N, C-alpha and C positions, 0 to 999 in steps of 0.2 A: 819462450816458445819460438817456433820456426814462423818467419814472415813469407810463406809461399802462398801462391794465389789460393789454394784450398782453405787457409786461415783467414783470408780477408773477407770480413762479413759486413762492415761497416765503411763510411767515409768515401772519399773521392781519389782516385789515381790517374793522375795527368798521363797523356798518352806517352810523353817522353821518357816515362819510367817503365813502360811496357815494350820489350824489345820486339822489333819486327811486327807491330800491331798492322794487320789488315784485315780486310772483311772476310777471308778465309779462315781467320782464327774464331769467328764467331759461329758456333755450332748450334747453340739453342738459344732459346728467348725471342723477346720482341723488341724490336727498337720503334719507338714512337715517331710517328710521321713528322711530328713538329722537330725533331732533331735532325731530319733530313733535308739536304739543301732543296729549294725549290727548283723544278724543271721547267725550262722556258723552250717551246716548240712551235710549230706553226703547220697549218694545213694550207696547202697551195694547189691550184688547178686551173685548167683552161678548158673552157666551152668553145669548140670551134664556131658552131652555128647556134647561136641562143635561141631557146624557145620559151614562151610563156608557160612555165612549169616549175615544180619544185624539184631541185636537185639535192640529194642527200651528200653531205659533207661526212657526217660520221653517224651510222644508225644508232649507237649507243656509245658514249664514252665509257672507257674502262675505268675511269677514275674522276673524281671530281676535279673541276678546273675553272679557272677564271679567264674569261676571253679579254684580251689587253688591246686589240687592234683588229680593224676589218677594212680591207681596201679591195677596190675593184676597178678596172679600167676595161676598155675595148680597142681593138684593133681599128675597127670602123664601125658605124652606126651607134645607136644609143639604145639604153633600156635602164630599168630600175632593178636594183639587186637589193633585197632585203635578207639579211641574215638572222635566222631565227635558233633561239635556244628553246628547245622542245617547242612550245606554243607562243613564247614571248619573244618579241622583236628586240634583237640586239642593236642593229644599226641599219641603216638604209643608204644607199649610195646612188646618186644619179650617174650612170655609167657613160662616159664619153672617153674619147682617145686621151683626154687629159683629166681624169676623175682626181679625187683626192680621198683621203681617209675619212671615215665615217665618225660621227660622233656616236658614242656606244652607251647602252645601258643594259639592265638585264643581263650582267655578264658571268653570273655565277652559275655554271653548268653542274648539274648533280650527276653521280655515277647513273649510267644506263639511260640517260636522256639523249635524244638525238640533236643534232646541229644541222640545220639545212640551209640552203640558198633558194630563195624564190625570185625568179626573174619574171617581171612583168612589164608592160609598157614598151614591148620590144619593137624597134624600128631598125630591122636588118643589122642588128648587133652581131658581130662576128669577133673570133679570137678574144672572148671575154675572159680576162685573168683575175684570179682572186687570191687573197692572203688573209687567213685568219690565225692571229699570234694568241697564244694563251700560255698561262702557267698553271703549275699543278705541284 
């Protein structure tokens, strides 16, 4: 019999044996998420004049993700920045001009859940910058 692709029904064929293999050659089927590499990315932003209120970072994440880091600092003044995963607290930073990265928990964010930043105890905080790193 022939050994073309139409006759292969079982076994594993390593990529080196498939000429010009690329994503464009996959026209049907589903690739399991576990076979895809993790994607690392981040949200970053700046609040010029901070107010005691909730700021929306993402109104509903498009895919589940894990928050890996939360950092905030100010250009001047102080405040408290609380990162929330839906209603759960991820981390809290006492924001100053020399802030550090927060200790985090509740890091798993489900698809469609919001990520918010709650500013409180504001004392003339300006130019508050933040970074929320994640993988998915």
